[in-house]
N, C-alpha and C positions, 0 to 999 in steps of 0.2 A: 352467568355463574362461573366463578373461578373453579379450576379443576381442584377437586378434593378427593381424598381417599377415605372411604368409610369401612368400618370393621364390625358392623353390627347387623349382618344379614340374619334374618329371623328364621328362614326356612329355605330348603332347596328340594325340588322334586320335579321329575320328568322334564329336565332341561330348563326349569324356571328357578330363578333366585328372587327371594322376597326380602325387601328392606322396609323398615319403618322409620318415620321421622327424618326423611331426606327432602329438604325444601328445594324449590327452583329447578326441578328436573323436568325436561320436556319429552313428550312422546316422540319416539323415533331416535332419540339420542344414542350415540354409540357409547359403549361401556367397555372398560378394560378390567378384567378380573385376574387377580394374582393369587395363586394357591400357596400352600405352606412350603412347597418345593421351589417356589419362585417361577413356576411356569405360568404363562399368560394365556387367558382365554378371551374370546371376543363375545360381546353381548350387545343387546339392543333393548331399549326401554319400550315395553308394549302396553304398560299401564302406569299412569302417574296421577297421584292425588296427594293431598296433605297428609293422609294417614298411611298410604302404602305405595311403594314403587315395585313394579314387577319387571324383572329383567329376563329376557330370553337369551340363554347362553348357547351360542352356536356349537361349541364343542361338547355340550352336555354338562351335567352337574355331577357326574360320577366321581367319587373319591374326593369331593369337596368337604373339607372340615370347616364348618361355619366359624369356629373360633379363630382359625388361622387364614381366613379368606379376606383379602383386601379388594374393595370395589372402587374403581375410579370412573366418574362420569365425565366424559370428554367434551360435552357441550357442543357436539357436532354430529351430523348424520353419517351413516356409512357412505363413503365416497370411493369411486373407482378412478385411478389414474388412466388417462386416455392418450393413446398414441397409435400411429400406424403399426407399431411393433407388436400390437395385440395379436396380429395374424401370425399363425405358425406356433402359437404358444398354448400351454395347458395350465389352467388355473383351478383353484378350488372355488367354493361358493362365494367367498368375499373378495375374489380377485388376487389371492396370493398364489405365487407360482407353485405348481406341483410337478414341474418338468426339470427340476434341479438347475434351473437357469436363473439369472438375477431378476429381481422384481422390475416392473415397468417404472421408469422414472419420468415424470412429466409434471409440468406446472398446471396442466389442465386436469382438473378433477371434478366429477359431477356426482350428485346425490343419486344413489342407485334406485331410489323410488321414482325417479323421473319427474317431469313437470307436466301439468295438464296441457293438452293440445286444444287450441280453439277449434271447435268443429268446423268453422268457416274456412280454416286453413287446410283442412283435409281435402285431398283430391280423390276422386272416385277410382277404385282399383280397375285397371284396364291392362291390356297387352298380354297376349298369350305367352305362357311359359312352357317350353317344350321339355318334358322330363324324360322323353325317350321310352315311356311306358305306355303302351296302347290303352290299357284299361283306364288310365288317368287322362291322357291326351285326347283320346277319342270320345270318351263318354262322360268324364268328370274333370274337365279342363281346369287347370290352375292358372290364375292371372296375377299379374304383379300387384302386390299390396294386399293380397287375400290371406285369410286364415282358413286353412283346410286341414283339419285334423285326421289322423289315422286311428280308427277304432280297432283294437286288436284284442287278443286273448292270450292266455298262458300257452307258450309253445308255438305260437304262430310267428312267421318270419318277418315281423315288422322291422327288426334291425337290418336285415338284408335289404328290405324295400327302402328304408330311410337312407342307407348308405348309397344305394343306386340313385336315388333322387338327388343326393348331394353331388355325386360324381357327374351326373348327366344334365342337370337343369341349366337351361340357357334361354335367352330371349332371341327370337328369330330376327335375323337381320343385324345382330350385333355380335362382334367377335368375343367380347368380354364375357367371361363366365361370372356366376354369382360368387361373392365371398360368403362364407358360411360362419354363423355363430352357432355352435353345437353345445347345448345345455342339457346335461344328463343328471338325473336324480335317482339315487338308489341303484346305480348300475353295478352289475357284478364285475369281478376282475376279468373274466373271460370276455364279456361284452365290451368292456373298456378297451381291452387289447385288440378285439376284432375291429372296432371303429378306427383306432389309431393306425393299425397295420393296413387297413383298407384304404384310408386316406393317404397314407405314406406311399403304399405300393402303386397307387393310381395317380400320384403326383399332384394331389390337391391339398395336402397338409399345409402347405405354405399359404393357402387362402382360407384356412380354418382357424378360428379362435375357439378353443374347447374349455368349457367350464364343467368340471366333473365332481360329483358327489357319489362315492362308492357305497355299496350296500352296507359295509361295516363302518362308514363314517357317521357322525351324529345326524340323526334325522332332522334336528332343528335347523341345520345348515341348509336343508332343502327349501326352506321358506324364503331365503334371501337369494339363493342361486339364480332363479329365473330373472329376478330384477337386476342383478349384477350383469347377467348376460345381455339383457335387453338394453341396458345402458351402453354397453359396448356396441350393440347393433345400431342404436340411434346415432352414436358418434360416427360410425362407419358410413351410415346411410345419409345423414343430413349434414354432416360436417365435411366428409370426404366424397360425397356424391356417388357412392357405390350402391349397387344392387345387392341387398343382403338377404340371404335365406336363413331363417332362424328355425332350428329344430329343437323342440322341447320334449324330452323323453325321461321319465314317464310322468304325466301330470296326475295320475292316480296316486303315485307315491308322494307327490307334493300335497295332495288333498289329505292323505292319511297323516302326514306330519302336521298339517293344519288342525286336523281333528284331535290329534294327541295334545297339542298345545291348548286348544279350546277346552278340552276336558279338564286339563290341569288348572286352567283359569277359572273353571266353574261356569262357563258359558252354557246356555240352555241348548241341548242337542235337538236336532230335527231328524230328517230321514237318515237311517243307519248310523246315527250318532254324529253326523257332520254338523258343524255350526250353521246357524241360519244365514250367516254372511258368506257362505261358500261361493254363492253365485257372484256377488260383487267382488270378492277377493280374486277369483279367477278372471273376471272381466277386467280387472285392473291390470292383469298381465296380458291377456289376449289383445286388448285394445291398444296396446303400444305398437302393434303392427300397422302398416298402411303407407300411404303416400301423402306428401304435402305439396301444395301449390308452390311453383317457382323453385322446386328442388328436384334435381335429376334423380337422386337416390331414392330407394324404397326399402321397406321391410316386408317380406313375405314370410308367413309363419306356417310351419307344419308341426303341430304338436302330436305326440303319440299318447293315446289314452287307453289304458288297459280296462277291459270290461270283466270284472270279477264274475266267474261262472258264466262267461259269455253273455252277460245280461246287459243289453243295450239300454235298459231303463234304469240302471244303477245311477245314483245321483251325479257322479263325475262325468260320464259320457252324456248323460241326459242334459245337464246344465251346459256342458261344452257345446252341444248341438244348438242351444238357444243363442249362444254368444257368437259362434263362428259362422262361416258362410258355407256350410255343407259338411260332409264327412266321407272318408273312404273307409268302408267296413270290410274287414278281412273275414273269410269264411273258413271254418274248421273243416267242413265237408270237402271243399276244393283242396285244402291243404292235405287232407288224408288221401286224396287221389294224386298227390305229388304234382299238383299244378301250381306253378309260381308265375307271377304273384297271385295269391288266392283271393282276389278282390270279389266280394259279393255284390254284384251289380244292382239288384233291385233296391236295397236300402241305401246305396251310395248315391251321392249327388254333389254337384257344385253349383251353388246358387248364383255365382257370378260368371258361370261359363259363357252365357249368352253375350257378355260384354267383351270377350276376348277371342271369339272365333268368327269365321265368316270370310267374306270376300277380301277385305283388306288386312286380315290377320292370319288366317290359316289357308283355307280354300273355300270357294263360294258355296260348295255343297255340304260343308261340314255340319252346320246346324241340322239340316234335314237328314243327313246320314245318321247322325247320333240319335235323333228321335226315332228313325226307322229301325235302327239296330236294337235300340232298347225295346221297342214295341214287339219286334220279331222274337227277341229272346224271352220276353215275358210270355208271349203266346206259346213258345216252344216249351217253357217250363210247365205250363198248364197241360200241354199234350203229354209231356214226360210223366206227370203225375197220373194221367189217365191210362197211359200205357202200362204203368206199374200195376194197375188193377185188372185191365182186360187183355193186356198183351199187345205187342207191336203189330202182330199180324192182323188183328181185328180193326186196326185203324185205317181210315181212308188214305189214299195216295198222298194228298197234300199234307196230312198230319205226319206221315212218315218222313216227308221232306223237312218238316219242322224239326223232327227228332235229329235228323242228320245235321241240320243247321245248328242246333244246340251243341251237339258233340264237337263240331268243327269250330264253332265260336269259342268254346272253352279251350280247345287244344291249339288253335291257330291264332286267335285274337287275344284272349286273356293271357294264355301261357307264353312266356318268353324267358330267355336266359337272364340270370342276374347281371350279366355284363353286356346284354344286347341293348343297343341304343337305336331305337327306331325313330326315323323322322316322322313328322305328322303326315307327310304325303304317303309314306309307306303304310302308316296306320290306316289312312282312309282307303288306300288301294286294297288292303286286306279286307276291310269292311265291305267293299263292293264285291270282292270275290266271294264272300260269304253270302251277301244278299243275292248274288246270281244263282244261288242254289234254290231260290224261291221264284215263282213266276211273277212277272211284272204287275199283274192285276191285283196282287195282294199287298203290294208295296205302295200304300196310299199316302205316305208321309214324305215322299220324294217327288220331284217335279218330272214332267214328261221329258224335259230337256236332260235331266239327270239320268233318266233311264236310257235315253237314246245314246248318251255319251259313255256311261260307265257300266250299265247293266248288260251282262252277257249270258242271258238265259238260253240254255240249249236243251230244254226239256229234261233236265236232270242227267244228261248223258255225261 
């Protein structure tokens, strides 16, 4: 179709523009909208038929006068120019600079929707990633190519935790750190400034490509931003053979923008008003992480998902849990006790942890220590509940030792400074110091050799 401008938009609402009688328009085509003041807005075709064309306007439809609005269909998808110069830059949702520097100039441009990956070409996620955070490295290990979301709530320190993961993540045995693609949707000015200053002050900004949609930016832009960011990540990983860490924050804001558009389109709502295709839409984003055979690079993804009212059964965290390989859940109770990071161990897990730890990856005793630490803490929480009813003094000696174990587990193992970078060996040694508070006969998940080498039971002295 040759480029043509049309001036007969029939309606505009909630970021959508409707046109009738426009032939030859393809789904996903890029659209340029010019208002009466000559300002241009970007759009994308999200529905096309002989009777009606629906355009999603990324800058919103506020102040559009339909009689003075020109719409041009560009007969091409949204594309991102790709170059190593992406690193150290800040962009908006469609890849336009927002750091007052020139745009990226490159002959290489790719559709932001990506291309389907042949499942046979995928390599299984492996290789332990050290984040320097004991609650993750010791009990919920992250491996290269994994998708491990952080489930958080309003007021919890997920931003500090994400910034720490970005600064500290590395593969053992390799000097090179990860390059980072940071994609933020609905971010406040204060949070955007925090991330940029944190990356700059710690010397990692040059290895970060930031794609930012602020809270007062159009919500519609949030629908294309993660796809733009992942197109950059795929280029860095599979063209330049770099290890890429992708941070998506906050996927709940993305889902709310999707719900807003779906409602305006008239799609049938399901749970809490979200469209029935919320699962497949988010899977389209999450599944762009991973590794490929015969490629050195990889994409490891850490999405942040807010839980409205701390409800882990809310549709967004619930469906995210089905698509990804585990979750790190933050605890309001631990946060109220000023413990950082406030990782809630019982509901947190990493389904791929077993493939990245052990003799050839971290240390031979790691799988058994993690299992024993989890079991001991679960038992200690049961004892803590009992003590709240009958009192500590009424408990037998072993149960009081479990209470001491729980307190020290939270203050010595879980809690650490936001700038404290622990090696996996340090994490495992702390774990054994805590397990040494308990007698060897109750530690049934570690071997006799482990006990002989690492356990230092002194009868609680």
